[in-house]
Chimera marker file (.cmm) of the C-alpha trace (Angstrom):
<marker_set name="trace">
<marker id="1" x="163.968" y="180.006" z="-26.025" r="1" g="1" b="0" radius="0.5"/>
<marker id="2" x="164.019" y="177.067" z="-23.467" r="1" g="1" b="0" radius="0.5"/>
<marker id="3" x="161.337" y="176.154" z="-21.167" r="1" g="1" b="0" radius="0.5"/>
<marker id="4" x="162.960" y="177.909" z="-18.122" r="1" g="1" b="0" radius="0.5"/>
<marker id="5" x="163.411" y="181.074" z="-20.051" r="1" g="1" b="0" radius="0.5"/>
<marker id="6" x="159.774" y="180.943" z="-21.368" r="1" g="1" b="0" radius="0.5"/>
<marker id="7" x="158.592" y="180.428" z="-17.786" r="1" g="1" b="0" radius="0.5"/>
<marker id="8" x="160.657" y="183.436" z="-16.471" r="1" g="1" b="0" radius="0.5"/>
<marker id="9" x="159.342" y="185.632" z="-19.255" r="1" g="1" b="0" radius="0.5"/>
<marker id="10" x="155.691" y="184.697" z="-18.537" r="1" g="1" b="0" radius="0.5"/>
<marker id="11" x="156.161" y="185.229" z="-14.783" r="1" g="1" b="0" radius="0.5"/>
<marker id="12" x="157.507" y="188.767" z="-15.563" r="1" g="1" b="0" radius="0.5"/>
<marker id="13" x="154.366" y="189.367" z="-17.837" r="1" g="1" b="0" radius="0.5"/>
<marker id="14" x="152.195" y="188.122" z="-14.927" r="1" g="1" b="0" radius="0.5"/>
<marker id="15" x="153.936" y="190.326" z="-12.343" r="1" g="1" b="0" radius="0.5"/>
<marker id="16" x="153.466" y="193.456" z="-14.469" r="1" g="1" b="0" radius="0.5"/>
<marker id="17" x="149.731" y="192.513" z="-15.098" r="1" g="1" b="0" radius="0.5"/>
<marker id="18" x="149.217" y="192.074" z="-11.232" r="1" g="1" b="0" radius="0.5"/>
<marker id="19" x="150.915" y="195.433" z="-10.551" r="1" g="1" b="0" radius="0.5"/>
<marker id="20" x="148.525" y="197.055" z="-13.076" r="1" g="1" b="0" radius="0.5"/>
<marker id="21" x="145.652" y="195.383" z="-11.164" r="1" g="1" b="0" radius="0.5"/>
<marker id="22" x="146.867" y="196.991" z="-7.958" r="1" g="1" b="0" radius="0.5"/>
<marker id="23" x="148.905" y="194.207" z="-6.380" r="1" g="1" b="0" radius="0.5"/>
<marker id="24" x="152.279" y="194.982" z="-4.708" r="1" g="1" b="0" radius="0.5"/>
<marker id="25" x="154.901" y="192.304" z="-5.593" r="1" g="1" b="0" radius="0.5"/>
<marker id="26" x="156.710" y="191.177" z="-2.500" r="1" g="1" b="0" radius="0.5"/>
<marker id="27" x="158.773" y="188.259" z="-3.925" r="1" g="1" b="0" radius="0.5"/>
<marker id="28" x="159.278" y="186.150" z="-6.987" r="1" g="1" b="0" radius="0.5"/>
<marker id="29" x="160.338" y="182.636" z="-7.294" r="1" g="1" b="0" radius="0.5"/>
<marker id="30" x="160.363" y="181.781" z="-3.620" r="1" g="1" b="0" radius="0.5"/>
<marker id="31" x="161.813" y="178.274" z="-3.160" r="1" g="1" b="0" radius="0.5"/>
<marker id="32" x="161.049" y="175.893" z="-0.254" r="1" g="1" b="0" radius="0.5"/>
<marker id="33" x="161.694" y="172.234" z="0.089" r="1" g="1" b="0" radius="0.5"/>
<marker id="34" x="158.078" y="171.678" z="-0.846" r="1" g="1" b="0" radius="0.5"/>
<marker id="35" x="158.348" y="173.717" z="-4.164" r="1" g="1" b="0" radius="0.5"/>
<marker id="36" x="158.328" y="177.141" z="-5.644" r="1" g="1" b="0" radius="0.5"/>
<marker id="37" x="155.964" y="179.889" z="-5.290" r="1" g="1" b="0" radius="0.5"/>
<marker id="38" x="156.009" y="181.934" z="-8.509" r="1" g="1" b="0" radius="0.5"/>
<marker id="39" x="154.844" y="185.261" z="-7.119" r="1" g="1" b="0" radius="0.5"/>
<marker id="40" x="153.976" y="186.559" z="-3.616" r="1" g="1" b="0" radius="0.5"/>
<marker id="41" x="152.135" y="189.878" z="-3.533" r="1" g="1" b="0" radius="0.5"/>
<marker id="42" x="149.902" y="192.048" z="-1.390" r="1" g="1" b="0" radius="0.5"/>
<marker id="43" x="146.494" y="193.128" z="-2.383" r="1" g="1" b="0" radius="0.5"/>
<marker id="44" x="144.509" y="195.134" z="0.085" r="1" g="1" b="0" radius="0.5"/>
<marker id="45" x="144.623" y="193.227" z="3.370" r="1" g="1" b="0" radius="0.5"/>
<marker id="46" x="145.651" y="189.868" z="1.757" r="1" g="1" b="0" radius="0.5"/>
<marker id="47" x="149.023" y="188.231" z="1.262" r="1" g="1" b="0" radius="0.5"/>
<marker id="48" x="148.542" y="186.487" z="-2.068" r="1" g="1" b="0" radius="0.5"/>
<marker id="49" x="150.462" y="183.452" z="-3.327" r="1" g="1" b="0" radius="0.5"/>
<marker id="50" x="150.192" y="183.387" z="-7.036" r="1" g="1" b="0" radius="0.5"/>
<marker id="51" x="150.744" y="180.487" z="-9.420" r="1" g="1" b="0" radius="0.5"/>
<marker id="52" x="151.529" y="181.403" z="-13.044" r="1" g="1" b="0" radius="0.5"/>
<marker id="53" x="150.580" y="178.948" z="-15.717" r="1" g="1" b="0" radius="0.5"/>
<marker id="54" x="151.203" y="179.311" z="-19.401" r="1" g="1" b="0" radius="0.5"/>
<marker id="55" x="149.905" y="177.482" z="-22.509" r="1" g="1" b="0" radius="0.5"/>
<marker id="56" x="150.190" y="178.447" z="-26.066" r="1" g="1" b="0" radius="0.5"/>
<marker id="57" x="146.877" y="176.827" z="-26.929" r="1" g="1" b="0" radius="0.5"/>
<marker id="58" x="144.041" y="174.759" z="-25.316" r="1" g="1" b="0" radius="0.5"/>
<marker id="59" x="144.978" y="171.417" z="-26.885" r="1" g="1" b="0" radius="0.5"/>
<marker id="60" x="145.605" y="170.079" z="-23.349" r="1" g="1" b="0" radius="0.5"/>
<marker id="61" x="143.036" y="172.256" z="-21.521" r="1" g="1" b="0" radius="0.5"/>
<marker id="62" x="143.341" y="175.785" z="-20.128" r="1" g="1" b="0" radius="0.5"/>
<marker id="63" x="146.497" y="176.684" z="-18.129" r="1" g="1" b="0" radius="0.5"/>
<marker id="64" x="144.686" y="176.605" z="-14.771" r="1" g="1" b="0" radius="0.5"/>
<marker id="65" x="143.188" y="173.114" z="-15.505" r="1" g="1" b="0" radius="0.5"/>
<marker id="66" x="146.790" y="171.861" z="-15.357" r="1" g="1" b="0" radius="0.5"/>
<marker id="67" x="147.112" y="172.556" z="-11.662" r="1" g="1" b="0" radius="0.5"/>
<marker id="68" x="146.512" y="169.228" z="-9.881" r="1" g="1" b="0" radius="0.5"/>
<marker id="69" x="145.879" y="168.397" z="-6.283" r="1" g="1" b="0" radius="0.5"/>
<marker id="70" x="149.474" y="167.596" z="-5.595" r="1" g="1" b="0" radius="0.5"/>
<marker id="71" x="150.526" y="171.055" z="-6.881" r="1" g="1" b="0" radius="0.5"/>
<marker id="72" x="147.927" y="172.734" z="-4.704" r="1" g="1" b="0" radius="0.5"/>
<marker id="73" x="149.301" y="170.808" z="-1.734" r="1" g="1" b="0" radius="0.5"/>
<marker id="74" x="152.875" y="171.917" z="-2.464" r="1" g="1" b="0" radius="0.5"/>
<marker id="75" x="151.827" y="175.535" z="-2.698" r="1" g="1" b="0" radius="0.5"/>
<marker id="76" x="149.988" y="175.302" z="0.565" r="1" g="1" b="0" radius="0.5"/>
<marker id="77" x="152.983" y="173.833" z="2.331" r="1" g="1" b="0" radius="0.5"/>
<marker id="78" x="155.276" y="176.403" z="0.664" r="1" g="1" b="0" radius="0.5"/>
<marker id="79" x="152.979" y="179.211" z="1.722" r="1" g="1" b="0" radius="0.5"/>
<marker id="80" x="152.872" y="177.970" z="5.306" r="1" g="1" b="0" radius="0.5"/>
<marker id="81" x="156.651" y="177.767" z="5.353" r="1" g="1" b="0" radius="0.5"/>
<marker id="82" x="156.987" y="181.344" z="3.923" r="1" g="1" b="0" radius="0.5"/>
<marker id="83" x="154.552" y="182.612" z="6.585" r="1" g="1" b="0" radius="0.5"/>
<marker id="84" x="156.479" y="180.941" z="9.378" r="1" g="1" b="0" radius="0.5"/>
<marker id="85" x="159.958" y="181.836" z="8.160" r="1" g="1" b="0" radius="0.5"/>
<marker id="86" x="159.029" y="185.431" z="7.515" r="1" g="1" b="0" radius="0.5"/>
<marker id="87" x="157.325" y="185.815" z="10.897" r="1" g="1" b="0" radius="0.5"/>
<marker id="88" x="153.810" y="186.539" z="9.777" r="1" g="1" b="0" radius="0.5"/>
<marker id="89" x="151.146" y="186.162" z="12.503" r="1" g="1" b="0" radius="0.5"/>
<marker id="90" x="148.848" y="183.135" z="12.355" r="1" g="1" b="0" radius="0.5"/>
<marker id="91" x="145.835" y="185.420" z="11.577" r="1" g="1" b="0" radius="0.5"/>
<marker id="92" x="147.391" y="186.777" z="8.391" r="1" g="1" b="0" radius="0.5"/>
<marker id="93" x="144.740" y="186.757" z="5.650" r="1" g="1" b="0" radius="0.5"/>
<marker id="94" x="146.124" y="184.788" z="2.702" r="1" g="1" b="0" radius="0.5"/>
<marker id="95" x="144.745" y="183.860" z="-0.671" r="1" g="1" b="0" radius="0.5"/>
<marker id="96" x="145.849" y="181.719" z="-3.595" r="1" g="1" b="0" radius="0.5"/>
<marker id="97" x="145.458" y="183.257" z="-7.012" r="1" g="1" b="0" radius="0.5"/>
<marker id="98" x="146.276" y="181.915" z="-10.475" r="1" g="1" b="0" radius="0.5"/>
<marker id="99" x="147.417" y="184.019" z="-13.456" r="1" g="1" b="0" radius="0.5"/>
<marker id="100" x="146.717" y="181.981" z="-16.541" r="1" g="1" b="0" radius="0.5"/>
<marker id="101" x="148.133" y="183.056" z="-19.802" r="1" g="1" b="0" radius="0.5"/>
<marker id="102" x="146.739" y="181.440" z="-22.869" r="1" g="1" b="0" radius="0.5"/>
<marker id="103" x="148.668" y="182.678" z="-26.007" r="1" g="1" b="0" radius="0.5"/>
<marker id="104" x="148.719" y="186.350" z="-25.408" r="1" g="1" b="0" radius="0.5"/>
<marker id="105" x="145.484" y="186.452" z="-23.274" r="1" g="1" b="0" radius="0.5"/>
<marker id="106" x="145.849" y="186.932" z="-19.482" r="1" g="1" b="0" radius="0.5"/>
<marker id="107" x="143.229" y="185.750" z="-16.991" r="1" g="1" b="0" radius="0.5"/>
<marker id="108" x="143.377" y="186.406" z="-13.321" r="1" g="1" b="0" radius="0.5"/>
<marker id="109" x="141.631" y="183.849" z="-11.014" r="1" g="1" b="0" radius="0.5"/>
<marker id="110" x="141.245" y="185.171" z="-7.520" r="1" g="1" b="0" radius="0.5"/>
<marker id="111" x="140.829" y="182.683" z="-4.665" r="1" g="1" b="0" radius="0.5"/>
<marker id="112" x="141.568" y="179.873" z="-7.119" r="1" g="1" b="0" radius="0.5"/>
<marker id="113" x="141.850" y="177.024" z="-4.732" r="1" g="1" b="0" radius="0.5"/>
<marker id="114" x="139.681" y="177.676" z="-1.609" r="1" g="1" b="0" radius="0.5"/>
<link id1="1" id2="2" r="1" g="1" b="0" radius="0.2"/>
<link id1="2" id2="3" r="1" g="1" b="0" radius="0.2"/>
<link id1="3" id2="4" r="1" g="1" b="0" radius="0.2"/>
<link id1="4" id2="5" r="1" g="1" b="0" radius="0.2"/>
<link id1="5" id2="6" r="1" g="1" b="0" radius="0.2"/>
<link id1="6" id2="7" r="1" g="1" b="0" radius="0.2"/>
<link id1="7" id2="8" r="1" g="1" b="0" radius="0.2"/>
<link id1="8" id2="9" r="1" g="1" b="0" radius="0.2"/>
<link id1="9" id2="10" r="1" g="1" b="0" radius="0.2"/>
<link id1="10" id2="11" r="1" g="1" b="0" radius="0.2"/>
<link id1="11" id2="12" r="1" g="1" b="0" radius="0.2"/>
<link id1="12" id2="13" r="1" g="1" b="0" radius="0.2"/>
<link id1="13" id2="14" r="1" g="1" b="0" radius="0.2"/>
<link id1="14" id2="15" r="1" g="1" b="0" radius="0.2"/>
<link id1="15" id2="16" r="1" g="1" b="0" radius="0.2"/>
<link id1="16" id2="17" r="1" g="1" b="0" radius="0.2"/>
<link id1="17" id2="18" r="1" g="1" b="0" radius="0.2"/>
<link id1="18" id2="19" r="1" g="1" b="0" radius="0.2"/>
<link id1="19" id2="20" r="1" g="1" b="0" radius="0.2"/>
<link id1="20" id2="21" r="1" g="1" b="0" radius="0.2"/>
<link id1="21" id2="22" r="1" g="1" b="0" radius="0.2"/>
<link id1="22" id2="23" r="1" g="1" b="0" radius="0.2"/>
<link id1="23" id2="24" r="1" g="1" b="0" radius="0.2"/>
<link id1="24" id2="25" r="1" g="1" b="0" radius="0.2"/>
<link id1="25" id2="26" r="1" g="1" b="0" radius="0.2"/>
<link id1="26" id2="27" r="1" g="1" b="0" radius="0.2"/>
<link id1="27" id2="28" r="1" g="1" b="0" radius="0.2"/>
<link id1="28" id2="29" r="1" g="1" b="0" radius="0.2"/>
<link id1="29" id2="30" r="1" g="1" b="0" radius="0.2"/>
<link id1="30" id2="31" r="1" g="1" b="0" radius="0.2"/>
<link id1="31" id2="32" r="1" g="1" b="0" radius="0.2"/>
<link id1="32" id2="33" r="1" g="1" b="0" radius="0.2"/>
<link id1="33" id2="34" r="1" g="1" b="0" radius="0.2"/>
<link id1="34" id2="35" r="1" g="1" b="0" radius="0.2"/>
<link id1="35" id2="36" r="1" g="1" b="0" radius="0.2"/>
<link id1="36" id2="37" r="1" g="1" b="0" radius="0.2"/>
<link id1="37" id2="38" r="1" g="1" b="0" radius="0.2"/>
<link id1="38" id2="39" r="1" g="1" b="0" radius="0.2"/>
<link id1="39" id2="40" r="1" g="1" b="0" radius="0.2"/>
<link id1="40" id2="41" r="1" g="1" b="0" radius="0.2"/>
<link id1="41" id2="42" r="1" g="1" b="0" radius="0.2"/>
<link id1="42" id2="43" r="1" g="1" b="0" radius="0.2"/>
<link id1="43" id2="44" r="1" g="1" b="0" radius="0.2"/>
<link id1="44" id2="45" r="1" g="1" b="0" radius="0.2"/>
<link id1="45" id2="46" r="1" g="1" b="0" radius="0.2"/>
<link id1="46" id2="47" r="1" g="1" b="0" radius="0.2"/>
<link id1="47" id2="48" r="1" g="1" b="0" radius="0.2"/>
<link id1="48" id2="49" r="1" g="1" b="0" radius="0.2"/>
<link id1="49" id2="50" r="1" g="1" b="0" radius="0.2"/>
<link id1="50" id2="51" r="1" g="1" b="0" radius="0.2"/>
<link id1="51" id2="52" r="1" g="1" b="0" radius="0.2"/>
<link id1="52" id2="53" r="1" g="1" b="0" radius="0.2"/>
<link id1="53" id2="54" r="1" g="1" b="0" radius="0.2"/>
<link id1="54" id2="55" r="1" g="1" b="0" radius="0.2"/>
<link id1="55" id2="56" r="1" g="1" b="0" radius="0.2"/>
<link id1="56" id2="57" r="1" g="1" b="0" radius="0.2"/>
<link id1="57" id2="58" r="1" g="1" b="0" radius="0.2"/>
<link id1="58" id2="59" r="1" g="1" b="0" radius="0.2"/>
<link id1="59" id2="60" r="1" g="1" b="0" radius="0.2"/>
<link id1="60" id2="61" r="1" g="1" b="0" radius="0.2"/>
<link id1="61" id2="62" r="1" g="1" b="0" radius="0.2"/>
<link id1="62" id2="63" r="1" g="1" b="0" radius="0.2"/>
<link id1="63" id2="64" r="1" g="1" b="0" radius="0.2"/>
<link id1="64" id2="65" r="1" g="1" b="0" radius="0.2"/>
<link id1="65" id2="66" r="1" g="1" b="0" radius="0.2"/>
<link id1="66" id2="67" r="1" g="1" b="0" radius="0.2"/>
<link id1="67" id2="68" r="1" g="1" b="0" radius="0.2"/>
<link id1="68" id2="69" r="1" g="1" b="0" radius="0.2"/>
<link id1="69" id2="70" r="1" g="1" b="0" radius="0.2"/>
<link id1="70" id2="71" r="1" g="1" b="0" radius="0.2"/>
<link id1="71" id2="72" r="1" g="1" b="0" radius="0.2"/>
<link id1="72" id2="73" r="1" g="1" b="0" radius="0.2"/>
<link id1="73" id2="74" r="1" g="1" b="0" radius="0.2"/>
<link id1="74" id2="75" r="1" g="1" b="0" radius="0.2"/>
<link id1="75" id2="76" r="1" g="1" b="0" radius="0.2"/>
<link id1="76" id2="77" r="1" g="1" b="0" radius="0.2"/>
<link id1="77" id2="78" r="1" g="1" b="0" radius="0.2"/>
<link id1="78" id2="79" r="1" g="1" b="0" radius="0.2"/>
<link id1="79" id2="80" r="1" g="1" b="0" radius="0.2"/>
<link id1="80" id2="81" r="1" g="1" b="0" radius="0.2"/>
<link id1="81" id2="82" r="1" g="1" b="0" radius="0.2"/>
<link id1="82" id2="83" r="1" g="1" b="0" radius="0.2"/>
<link id1="83" id2="84" r="1" g="1" b="0" radius="0.2"/>
<link id1="84" id2="85" r="1" g="1" b="0" radius="0.2"/>
<link id1="85" id2="86" r="1" g="1" b="0" radius="0.2"/>
<link id1="86" id2="87" r="1" g="1" b="0" radius="0.2"/>
<link id1="87" id2="88" r="1" g="1" b="0" radius="0.2"/>
<link id1="88" id2="89" r="1" g="1" b="0" radius="0.2"/>
<link id1="89" id2="90" r="1" g="1" b="0" radius="0.2"/>
<link id1="90" id2="91" r="1" g="1" b="0" radius="0.2"/>
<link id1="91" id2="92" r="1" g="1" b="0" radius="0.2"/>
<link id1="92" id2="93" r="1" g="1" b="0" radius="0.2"/>
<link id1="93" id2="94" r="1" g="1" b="0" radius="0.2"/>
<link id1="94" id2="95" r="1" g="1" b="0" radius="0.2"/>
<link id1="95" id2="96" r="1" g="1" b="0" radius="0.2"/>
<link id1="96" id2="97" r="1" g="1" b="0" radius="0.2"/>
<link id1="97" id2="98" r="1" g="1" b="0" radius="0.2"/>
<link id1="98" id2="99" r="1" g="1" b="0" radius="0.2"/>
<link id1="99" id2="100" r="1" g="1" b="0" radius="0.2"/>
<link id1="100" id2="101" r="1" g="1" b="0" radius="0.2"/>
<link id1="101" id2="102" r="1" g="1" b="0" radius="0.2"/>
<link id1="102" id2="103" r="1" g="1" b="0" radius="0.2"/>
<link id1="103" id2="104" r="1" g="1" b="0" radius="0.2"/>
<link id1="104" id2="105" r="1" g="1" b="0" radius="0.2"/>
<link id1="105" id2="106" r="1" g="1" b="0" radius="0.2"/>
<link id1="106" id2="107" r="1" g="1" b="0" radius="0.2"/>
<link id1="107" id2="108" r="1" g="1" b="0" radius="0.2"/>
<link id1="108" id2="109" r="1" g="1" b="0" radius="0.2"/>
<link id1="109" id2="110" r="1" g="1" b="0" radius="0.2"/>
<link id1="110" id2="111" r="1" g="1" b="0" radius="0.2"/>
<link id1="111" id2="112" r="1" g="1" b="0" radius="0.2"/>
<link id1="112" id2="113" r="1" g="1" b="0" radius="0.2"/>
<link id1="113" id2="114" r="1" g="1" b="0" radius="0.2"/>
</marker_set>
């Protein structure tokens, strides 16, 4: 399995996990010129932008530790573009979550960046 196929598989696992946690999946793999948003979902009143990170082990840290400031900035710009292009009002409550998958363990980090 190549890296892209593995990423798609783990995003599918993450989406199923989020649905089990009560999230409603709105979109997957949303591309903008600033980058990709893995999953866009709704939970309660929030529109949630979700980054999915997978690692087979912790040799290079946890999956979430591999999200740097540049990636966060790209996610923020992509989220802004999404909100604008889809016509969401400026006061839409948004949140950035991370689903980290370490081996077969899944961890949801709500409000991961702000």
